[in-house]
VMD Tcl script that builds the backbone (N, CA, C; Angstrom):
set m [mol new atoms 429]
animate dup $m
set s [atomselect $m all]
$s set {name element resname resid chain x y z} {
  {N N MET 1 A 234.940 122.559 12.799}
  {CA C MET 1 A 235.914 122.056 13.783}
  {C C MET 1 A 235.552 122.723 15.014}
  {N N SER 2 A 235.460 121.897 16.181}
  {CA C SER 2 A 234.884 122.281 17.525}
  {C C SER 2 A 236.260 122.934 18.206}
  {N N ASN 3 A 235.995 123.916 19.130}
  {CA C ASN 3 A 236.990 124.450 19.833}
  {C C ASN 3 A 237.377 123.564 20.978}
  {N N PRO 4 A 238.730 123.555 21.442}
  {CA C PRO 4 A 239.039 122.721 22.463}
  {C C PRO 4 A 238.613 123.306 23.726}
  {N N ALA 5 A 238.323 122.393 24.548}
  {CA C ALA 5 A 238.184 122.607 26.113}
  {C C ALA 5 A 239.191 123.605 26.639}
  {N N LYS 6 A 238.815 124.471 27.411}
  {CA C LYS 6 A 239.782 125.308 28.174}
  {C C LYS 6 A 239.750 124.917 29.499}
  {N N LEU 7 A 240.949 124.730 30.105}
  {CA C LEU 7 A 241.278 124.525 31.586}
  {C C LEU 7 A 240.443 125.725 32.492}
  {N N GLU 8 A 239.866 125.279 33.430}
  {CA C GLU 8 A 239.269 126.123 34.432}
  {C C GLU 8 A 240.319 126.550 35.359}
  {N N LYS 9 A 241.405 125.725 35.568}
  {CA C LYS 9 A 242.226 126.195 36.591}
  {C C LYS 9 A 243.596 125.144 36.140}
  {N N VAL 10 A 244.986 125.674 36.140}
  {CA C VAL 10 A 245.882 124.939 36.068}
  {C C VAL 10 A 246.320 124.260 37.360}
  {N N LEU 11 A 246.197 122.926 37.500}
  {CA C LEU 11 A 246.675 122.267 38.856}
  {C C LEU 11 A 248.181 121.904 38.885}
  {N N TYR 12 A 248.741 121.607 37.671}
  {CA C TYR 12 A 250.143 121.142 37.565}
  {C C TYR 12 A 250.435 121.387 36.200}
  {N N THR 13 A 251.836 121.588 36.111}
  {CA C THR 13 A 252.357 121.818 34.811}
  {C C THR 13 A 253.624 121.139 34.678}
  {N N ALA 14 A 253.704 120.283 33.537}
  {CA C ALA 14 A 255.223 119.488 33.224}
  {C C ALA 14 A 255.691 120.096 32.126}
  {N N THR 15 A 256.990 119.984 32.142}
  {CA C THR 15 A 257.926 120.652 31.020}
  {C C THR 15 A 258.943 119.532 30.740}
  {N N ALA 16 A 259.061 119.148 29.612}
  {CA C ALA 16 A 260.092 118.384 29.210}
  {C C ALA 16 A 260.672 118.622 27.801}
  {N N SER 17 A 261.957 118.499 27.590}
  {CA C SER 17 A 262.550 118.646 26.227}
  {C C SER 17 A 263.209 117.482 25.849}
  {N N ALA 18 A 263.227 117.317 24.429}
  {CA C ALA 18 A 263.869 116.192 23.877}
  {C C ALA 18 A 264.937 116.873 22.804}
  {N N VAL 19 A 266.075 116.069 22.800}
  {CA C VAL 19 A 267.017 116.422 21.785}
  {C C VAL 19 A 266.876 115.095 20.715}
  {N N ASN 20 A 266.193 115.635 19.581}
  {CA C ASN 20 A 266.112 114.532 18.472}
  {C C ASN 20 A 265.509 113.346 19.042}
  {N N ARG 21 A 265.129 112.310 18.285}
  {CA C ARG 21 A 264.394 111.185 18.447}
  {C C ARG 21 A 265.321 110.119 18.968}
  {N N GLU 22 A 266.662 110.402 18.720}
  {CA C GLU 22 A 267.717 109.313 19.151}
  {C C GLU 22 A 268.640 110.024 20.089}
  {N N GLY 23 A 268.121 111.225 20.833}
  {CA C GLY 23 A 269.035 112.011 21.631}
  {C C GLY 23 A 268.564 111.526 22.952}
  {N N ARG 24 A 268.415 112.566 23.948}
  {CA C ARG 24 A 267.602 112.366 25.322}
  {C C ARG 24 A 266.486 113.143 25.365}
  {N N VAL 25 A 265.676 112.641 26.500}
  {CA C VAL 25 A 264.516 113.561 26.868}
  {C C VAL 25 A 264.630 113.764 28.311}
  {N N SER 26 A 264.453 114.937 28.828}
  {CA C SER 26 A 264.458 115.156 30.277}
  {C C SER 26 A 263.370 116.169 30.691}
  {N N SER 27 A 263.082 116.043 31.909}
  {CA C SER 27 A 261.950 117.062 32.539}
  {C C SER 27 A 262.767 118.314 33.174}
  {N N SER 28 A 262.103 119.287 33.277}
  {CA C SER 28 A 262.590 120.558 33.974}
  {C C SER 28 A 263.153 120.372 35.150}
  {N N ASP 29 A 262.240 119.520 35.950}
  {CA C ASP 29 A 262.758 119.165 37.479}
  {C C ASP 29 A 263.778 118.265 37.569}
  {N N GLY 30 A 264.174 117.463 36.559}
  {CA C GLY 30 A 265.267 116.395 36.631}
  {C C GLY 30 A 264.738 115.104 36.911}
  {N N ASN 31 A 263.539 114.815 37.337}
  {CA C ASN 31 A 262.994 113.555 37.635}
  {C C ASN 31 A 263.008 112.796 36.412}
  {N N LEU 32 A 262.956 113.094 35.263}
  {CA C LEU 32 A 262.867 112.424 34.081}
  {C C LEU 32 A 264.211 112.698 33.306}
  {N N ASP 33 A 265.037 111.771 33.007}
  {CA C ASP 33 A 266.081 112.023 32.206}
  {C C ASP 33 A 266.543 110.476 31.545}
  {N N VAL 34 A 266.068 110.374 30.201}
  {CA C VAL 34 A 266.237 109.101 29.727}
  {C C VAL 34 A 266.850 109.057 28.245}
  {N N GLN 35 A 267.515 108.210 27.946}
  {CA C GLN 35 A 268.192 107.993 26.399}
  {C C GLN 35 A 267.070 107.630 25.572}
  {N N LEU 36 A 266.970 108.174 24.271}
  {CA C LEU 36 A 265.944 107.836 23.401}
  {C C LEU 36 A 266.635 107.117 22.188}
  {N N SER 37 A 266.104 106.195 21.592}
  {CA C SER 37 A 266.407 105.419 20.419}
  {C C SER 37 A 265.370 105.140 19.456}
  {N N VAL 38 A 265.779 105.135 18.138}
  {CA C VAL 38 A 264.717 104.679 17.324}
  {C C VAL 38 A 264.552 103.307 17.187}
  {N N PRO 39 A 263.289 102.751 17.297}
  {CA C PRO 39 A 263.107 101.365 17.197}
  {C C PRO 39 A 263.408 100.806 15.865}
  {N N LYS 40 A 263.824 99.527 15.775}
  {CA C LYS 40 A 264.130 98.768 14.533}
  {C C LYS 40 A 262.937 98.933 13.579}
  {N N GLY 41 A 261.734 98.911 14.066}
  {CA C GLY 41 A 260.520 98.899 13.365}
  {C C GLY 41 A 260.353 100.210 12.426}
  {N N LEU 42 A 260.939 101.293 12.932}
  {CA C LEU 42 A 260.935 102.640 12.467}
  {C C LEU 42 A 262.306 102.963 11.673}
  {N N GLY 43 A 262.965 101.792 11.579}
  {CA C GLY 43 A 264.357 101.993 10.626}
  {C C GLY 43 A 265.497 102.372 11.486}
  {N N GLY 44 A 265.353 102.473 12.757}
  {CA C GLY 44 A 266.633 102.505 13.518}
  {C C GLY 44 A 267.246 101.311 14.106}
  {N N PRO 45 A 268.316 101.713 14.968}
  {CA C PRO 45 A 269.103 100.649 15.224}
  {C C PRO 45 A 268.530 99.722 16.603}
  {N N GLY 46 A 267.466 100.429 17.112}
  {CA C GLY 46 A 267.007 99.772 18.337}
  {C C GLY 46 A 267.749 100.153 19.474}
  {N N GLY 47 A 268.115 99.389 20.383}
  {CA C GLY 47 A 268.883 99.673 21.448}
  {C C GLY 47 A 268.330 99.803 22.800}
  {N N SER 48 A 269.117 100.299 23.652}
  {CA C SER 48 A 268.565 100.378 25.049}
  {C C SER 48 A 267.788 101.479 25.464}
  {N N GLY 49 A 267.737 102.586 24.632}
  {CA C GLY 49 A 266.925 103.717 24.834}
  {C C GLY 49 A 265.383 103.449 24.738}
  {N N THR 50 A 264.446 104.490 25.259}
  {CA C THR 50 A 263.286 104.380 25.141}
  {C C THR 50 A 262.864 105.124 23.890}
  {N N ASN 51 A 261.478 105.360 23.526}
  {CA C ASN 51 A 261.110 106.198 22.386}
  {C C ASN 51 A 259.696 106.814 22.685}
  {N N PRO 52 A 259.279 107.840 21.944}
  {CA C PRO 52 A 258.149 108.526 22.269}
  {C C PRO 52 A 256.874 107.705 22.330}
  {N N GLU 53 A 256.750 106.549 21.692}
  {CA C GLU 53 A 255.464 105.631 21.682}
  {C C GLU 53 A 255.541 104.974 23.121}
  {N N GLN 54 A 256.669 104.507 23.582}
  {CA C GLN 54 A 256.749 103.889 24.915}
  {C C GLN 54 A 256.451 104.996 26.016}
  {N N LEU 55 A 256.794 106.170 25.778}
  {CA C LEU 55 A 256.696 107.187 26.891}
  {C C LEU 55 A 255.282 107.477 26.881}
  {N N PHE 56 A 254.539 107.573 25.714}
  {CA C PHE 56 A 253.105 107.902 25.630}
  {C C PHE 56 A 252.209 106.640 26.264}
  {N N ALA 57 A 252.663 105.457 25.850}
  {CA C ALA 57 A 251.996 104.445 26.584}
  {C C ALA 57 A 252.121 104.404 28.037}
  {N N ALA 58 A 253.335 104.660 28.673}
  {CA C ALA 58 A 253.533 104.733 30.018}
  {C C ALA 58 A 252.715 105.807 30.644}
  {N N GLY 59 A 252.606 106.976 30.092}
  {CA C GLY 59 A 251.893 108.069 30.519}
  {C C GLY 59 A 250.382 107.910 30.510}
  {N N TYR 60 A 249.847 107.244 29.382}
  {CA C TYR 60 A 248.522 106.975 29.216}
  {C C TYR 60 A 248.101 105.774 30.304}
  {N N SER 61 A 248.802 104.776 30.321}
  {CA C SER 61 A 248.464 103.812 31.473}
  {C C SER 61 A 248.458 104.216 32.744}
  {N N ALA 62 A 249.379 105.116 33.125}
  {CA C ALA 62 A 249.227 105.925 34.379}
  {C C ALA 62 A 248.256 106.524 34.626}
  {N N CYS 63 A 248.075 107.471 33.727}
  {CA C CYS 63 A 246.929 108.520 33.812}
  {C C CYS 63 A 245.492 107.913 33.801}
  {N N PHE 64 A 245.335 106.708 33.175}
  {CA C PHE 64 A 244.078 106.077 32.934}
  {C C PHE 64 A 243.936 105.366 34.334}
  {N N GLY 65 A 244.901 104.836 34.748}
  {CA C GLY 65 A 244.731 104.099 36.079}
  {C C GLY 65 A 244.332 105.139 37.313}
  {N N SER 66 A 244.805 106.421 37.266}
  {CA C SER 66 A 244.444 107.265 38.043}
  {C C SER 66 A 243.047 107.688 37.992}
  {N N ALA 67 A 242.515 107.793 36.625}
  {CA C ALA 67 A 241.127 108.173 36.385}
  {C C ALA 67 A 240.239 107.102 36.880}
  {N N LEU 68 A 240.596 105.943 36.761}
  {CA C LEU 68 A 239.773 104.853 37.220}
  {C C LEU 68 A 239.655 104.848 38.718}
  {N N ALA 69 A 240.876 105.029 39.461}
  {CA C ALA 69 A 240.734 105.247 40.875}
  {C C ALA 69 A 239.939 106.345 41.276}
  {N N HIS 70 A 240.036 107.405 40.732}
  {CA C HIS 70 A 239.207 108.711 40.938}
  {C C HIS 70 A 237.651 108.363 40.848}
  {N N VAL 71 A 237.357 107.755 39.692}
  {CA C VAL 71 A 235.899 107.364 39.463}
  {C C VAL 71 A 235.619 106.393 40.603}
  {N N ALA 72 A 236.324 105.266 40.965}
  {CA C ALA 72 A 236.014 104.277 41.953}
  {C C ALA 72 A 235.729 104.909 43.291}
  {N N LYS 73 A 236.699 105.855 43.622}
  {CA C LYS 73 A 236.511 106.571 44.825}
  {C C LYS 73 A 235.135 107.252 45.044}
  {N N ALA 74 A 234.898 108.058 43.881}
  {CA C ALA 74 A 233.544 108.746 43.900}
  {C C ALA 74 A 232.486 108.094 44.059}
  {N N LYS 75 A 232.559 106.799 43.472}
  {CA C LYS 75 A 231.343 105.828 43.646}
  {C C LYS 75 A 231.311 105.012 44.837}
  {N N GLY 76 A 232.479 105.185 45.743}
  {CA C GLY 76 A 232.422 104.307 46.948}
  {C C GLY 76 A 232.878 102.863 46.568}
  {N N ILE 77 A 233.536 102.671 45.581}
  {CA C ILE 77 A 233.909 101.358 45.225}
  {C C ILE 77 A 235.454 101.041 45.545}
  {N N LYS 78 A 235.730 99.817 46.168}
  {CA C LYS 78 A 236.939 99.419 46.440}
  {C C LYS 78 A 237.437 98.478 45.492}
  {N N THR 79 A 238.273 98.883 44.635}
  {CA C THR 79 A 238.835 97.962 43.429}
  {C C THR 79 A 239.769 96.868 43.775}
  {N N GLY 80 A 240.539 97.064 44.705}
  {CA C GLY 80 A 241.715 96.268 44.833}
  {C C GLY 80 A 242.669 96.556 43.874}
  {N N PRO 81 A 243.758 95.733 43.566}
  {CA C PRO 81 A 244.859 96.118 42.789}
  {C C PRO 81 A 244.341 96.322 41.202}
  {N N VAL 82 A 244.714 97.321 40.481}
  {CA C VAL 82 A 244.224 97.554 39.211}
  {C C VAL 82 A 245.436 97.508 38.361}
  {N N THR 83 A 245.644 97.080 37.157}
  {CA C THR 83 A 246.796 97.255 36.169}
  {C C THR 83 A 246.296 97.583 35.039}
  {N N ILE 84 A 246.701 98.698 34.376}
  {CA C ILE 84 A 246.416 99.127 33.099}
  {C C ILE 84 A 247.570 98.957 32.315}
  {N N THR 85 A 247.314 98.299 31.092}
  {CA C THR 85 A 248.311 98.134 30.242}
  {C C THR 85 A 247.926 98.770 28.739}
  {N N ALA 86 A 248.911 99.873 28.413}
  {CA C ALA 86 A 248.638 100.734 27.263}
  {C C ALA 86 A 249.612 99.949 26.112}
  {N N THR 87 A 248.979 99.826 24.885}
  {CA C THR 87 A 249.752 99.493 23.737}
  {C C THR 87 A 249.605 100.705 22.834}
  {N N VAL 88 A 250.603 101.200 22.321}
  {CA C VAL 88 A 250.650 102.318 21.410}
  {C C VAL 88 A 251.364 101.943 20.026}
  {N N ASN 89 A 250.487 102.056 18.960}
  {CA C ASN 89 A 251.052 101.807 17.668}
  {C C ASN 89 A 251.374 103.043 16.813}
  {N N ILE 90 A 252.233 102.976 15.862}
  {CA C ILE 90 A 252.470 104.183 15.135}
  {C C ILE 90 A 252.557 103.559 13.674}
  {N N GLY 91 A 252.035 104.322 12.687}
  {CA C GLY 91 A 252.048 103.885 11.368}
  {C C GLY 91 A 251.657 104.953 10.423}
  {N N PRO 92 A 251.768 104.817 9.201}
  {CA C PRO 92 A 251.609 105.874 8.304}
  {C C PRO 92 A 250.008 106.345 8.222}
  {N N VAL 93 A 249.780 107.428 7.999}
  {CA C VAL 93 A 248.391 108.051 7.831}
  {C C VAL 93 A 248.613 109.113 6.804}
  {N N GLY 94 A 247.981 108.759 5.617}
  {CA C GLY 94 A 248.157 109.761 4.517}
  {C C GLY 94 A 249.575 110.036 4.192}
  {N N ALA 95 A 249.934 111.324 4.220}
  {CA C ALA 95 A 251.484 111.817 4.080}
  {C C ALA 95 A 252.247 111.786 5.296}
  {N N GLY 96 A 251.724 111.500 6.349}
  {CA C GLY 96 A 252.235 111.708 7.522}
  {C C GLY 96 A 252.164 110.317 8.428}
  {N N PHE 97 A 252.201 110.522 9.700}
  {CA C PHE 97 A 252.149 109.354 10.725}
  {C C PHE 97 A 251.084 109.662 11.751}
  {N N GLY 98 A 250.533 108.605 11.983}
  {CA C GLY 98 A 249.517 108.730 13.307}
  {C C GLY 98 A 249.751 107.416 14.252}
  {N N LEU 99 A 248.811 107.498 15.242}
  {CA C LEU 99 A 249.013 106.516 16.322}
  {C C LEU 99 A 247.727 105.807 16.452}
  {N N SER 100 A 247.547 104.768 17.259}
  {CA C SER 100 A 246.520 104.110 17.674}
  {C C SER 100 A 246.717 103.495 19.072}
  {N N ALA 101 A 245.870 103.306 20.043}
  {CA C ALA 101 A 246.029 102.993 21.315}
  {C C ALA 101 A 245.241 101.767 21.742}
  {N N GLU 102 A 245.532 100.927 22.654}
  {CA C GLU 102 A 244.774 100.103 23.238}
  {C C GLU 102 A 245.022 99.946 24.747}
  {N N LEU 103 A 243.853 99.945 25.664}
  {CA C LEU 103 A 244.059 100.031 27.006}
  {C C LEU 103 A 243.321 98.737 27.462}
  {N N VAL 104 A 244.167 97.956 28.203}
  {CA C VAL 104 A 243.653 96.678 28.647}
  {C C VAL 104 A 243.661 96.764 30.158}
  {N N ALA 105 A 242.524 96.641 30.857}
  {CA C ALA 105 A 242.507 96.734 32.485}
  {C C ALA 105 A 242.297 95.345 33.101}
  {N N ALA 106 A 243.118 95.157 34.117}
  {CA C ALA 106 A 242.860 93.919 34.718}
  {C C ALA 106 A 242.475 94.564 36.274}
  {N N ILE 107 A 241.174 93.907 36.618}
  {CA C ILE 107 A 240.632 94.539 37.845}
  {C C ILE 107 A 240.069 93.238 38.476}
  {N N PRO 108 A 240.833 92.279 38.987}
  {CA C PRO 108 A 240.428 91.018 39.210}
  {C C PRO 108 A 239.421 90.999 40.453}
  {N N GLU 109 A 239.405 91.935 41.314}
  {CA C GLU 109 A 238.623 91.714 42.606}
  {C C GLU 109 A 237.216 92.180 42.369}
  {N N LEU 110 A 236.892 92.704 41.093}
  {CA C LEU 110 A 235.460 93.190 40.792}
  {C C LEU 110 A 234.656 92.411 39.878}
  {N N ALA 111 A 233.516 92.531 39.939}
  {CA C ALA 111 A 232.630 91.642 39.033}
  {C C ALA 111 A 232.856 92.294 37.683}
  {N N ARG 112 A 232.911 91.427 36.732}
  {CA C ARG 112 A 233.207 92.030 35.247}
  {C C ARG 112 A 232.170 93.170 34.776}
  {N N ASP 113 A 230.757 93.183 35.341}
  {CA C ASP 113 A 229.986 94.184 34.845}
  {C C ASP 113 A 230.327 95.649 35.548}
  {N N GLN 114 A 230.774 95.415 36.971}
  {CA C GLN 114 A 231.213 96.608 37.606}
  {C C GLN 114 A 232.434 97.110 37.162}
  {N N ALA 115 A 233.397 96.265 36.917}
  {CA C ALA 115 A 234.731 96.695 36.301}
  {C C ALA 115 A 234.544 97.507 34.931}
  {N N GLN 116 A 233.681 96.678 34.059}
  {CA C GLN 116 A 233.435 97.449 32.775}
  {C C GLN 116 A 232.904 98.719 32.935}
  {N N ALA 117 A 231.969 98.963 33.738}
  {CA C ALA 117 A 231.362 100.471 34.103}
  {C C ALA 117 A 232.491 101.272 34.503}
  {N N LEU 118 A 233.134 100.868 35.399}
  {CA C LEU 118 A 234.357 101.920 35.769}
  {C C LEU 118 A 235.241 102.173 34.704}
  {N N LEU 119 A 235.629 101.256 33.934}
  {CA C LEU 119 A 236.354 101.306 32.658}
  {C C LEU 119 A 235.825 102.337 31.952}
  {N N GLU 120 A 234.609 102.258 31.436}
  {CA C GLU 120 A 233.867 103.141 30.575}
  {C C GLU 120 A 233.859 104.703 31.287}
  {N N ALA 121 A 233.525 104.582 32.543}
  {CA C ALA 121 A 233.493 106.127 33.305}
  {C C ALA 121 A 234.861 106.527 33.241}
  {N N ALA 122 A 235.980 105.817 33.449}
  {CA C ALA 122 A 237.328 106.376 33.531}
  {C C ALA 122 A 237.759 106.961 32.052}
  {N N HIS 123 A 237.204 106.229 31.133}
  {CA C HIS 123 A 237.542 106.745 29.629}
  {C C HIS 123 A 236.954 108.069 29.449}
  {N N GLN 124 A 235.944 108.605 30.308}
  {CA C GLN 124 A 235.095 109.965 30.083}
  {C C GLN 124 A 236.083 111.038 30.869}
  {N N VAL 125 A 236.747 110.530 31.788}
  {CA C VAL 125 A 237.423 111.524 32.586}
  {C C VAL 125 A 238.971 111.590 32.560}
  {N N CYS 126 A 239.481 110.659 31.951}
  {CA C CYS 126 A 241.101 110.650 31.838}
  {C C CYS 126 A 241.393 111.706 30.809}
  {N N PRO 127 A 242.323 112.400 31.335}
  {CA C PRO 127 A 242.809 113.558 30.370}
  {C C PRO 127 A 243.397 113.002 29.071}
  {N N TYR 128 A 244.209 111.984 29.183}
  {CA C TYR 128 A 244.739 111.474 27.777}
  {C C TYR 128 A 243.486 110.888 27.109}
  {N N SER 129 A 242.580 110.288 27.538}
  {CA C SER 129 A 241.415 110.011 26.502}
  {C C SER 129 A 240.652 111.146 26.176}
  {N N ASN 130 A 240.550 112.142 26.844}
  {CA C ASN 130 A 239.757 113.514 26.431}
  {C C ASN 130 A 240.814 113.975 25.324}
  {N N ALA 131 A 242.056 113.890 25.493}
  {CA C ALA 131 A 242.872 114.568 24.425}
  {C C ALA 131 A 242.941 113.682 23.251}
  {N N THR 132 A 242.671 112.505 23.295}
  {CA C THR 132 A 242.973 111.768 21.899}
  {C C THR 132 A 241.583 111.366 21.375}
  {N N ARG 133 A 240.375 111.464 22.244}
  {CA C ARG 133 A 239.093 111.318 21.582}
  {C C ARG 133 A 238.868 112.158 20.205}
  {N N GLY 134 A 238.569 111.252 19.162}
  {CA C GLY 134 A 238.236 111.729 18.124}
  {C C GLY 134 A 239.456 112.084 17.018}
  {N N ASN 135 A 240.517 111.819 17.680}
  {CA C ASN 135 A 242.064 112.082 17.122}
  {C C ASN 135 A 242.736 110.922 16.593}
  {N N ILE 136 A 242.714 109.856 17.409}
  {CA C ILE 136 A 243.244 108.626 17.239}
  {C C ILE 136 A 242.318 107.384 17.687}
  {N N GLU 137 A 242.440 106.406 17.009}
  {CA C GLU 137 A 241.603 105.242 17.567}
  {C C GLU 137 A 242.192 104.594 18.945}
  {N N VAL 138 A 241.170 104.699 19.928}
  {CA C VAL 138 A 241.532 104.235 21.087}
  {C C VAL 138 A 240.509 103.025 21.638}
  {N N ALA 139 A 240.932 101.758 21.699}
  {CA C ALA 139 A 240.295 100.668 22.272}
  {C C ALA 139 A 240.394 100.531 23.751}
  {N N ILE 140 A 239.404 100.290 24.615}
  {CA C ILE 140 A 239.472 100.094 26.031}
  {C C ILE 140 A 238.770 98.638 26.096}
  {N N ARG 141 A 239.325 97.837 26.900}
  {CA C ARG 141 A 238.800 96.519 27.388}
  {C C ARG 141 A 239.275 95.971 28.674}
  {N N LEU 142 A 238.625 95.012 29.038}
  {CA C LEU 142 A 238.931 94.327 30.347}
  {C C LEU 142 A 239.827 93.257 29.697}
  {N N GLY 143 A 240.848 92.796 30.606}
  {CA C GLY 143 A 241.693 91.750 30.352}
  {C C GLY 143 A 241.173 90.480 30.880}
}
mol reanalyze $m
mol bondsrecalc $m
mol representation Tube
mol addrep $m
């Protein structure tokens, strides 16, 4: 088993607390405060609350979009509008549960080969991609 990469410097710290899977989750600075609910697919009632899988998808899509913008800027590429859609699945893995993810990028103002190259480069620098690499299945593709 390899050792995890150590941060050279902490640039930002986020802290959040959740009260059960059907309670609330909130950040320490108060910017995030949402109701949680268990989806029907996991045996819950569903409802108007969000869930950890949606929060992960939201975080991954936003982070990946930022990574793509970072790579494009470093290469001097103007992308125009970029939309990253993350789909996160949960299901049984052995005696527990696991996740899988798919990221679909819409970069309509770039040639397909240039957009694909940016997508692959972003996957190498995105913190979520680095955290999940080798731990869960992650598919990336252009829409």
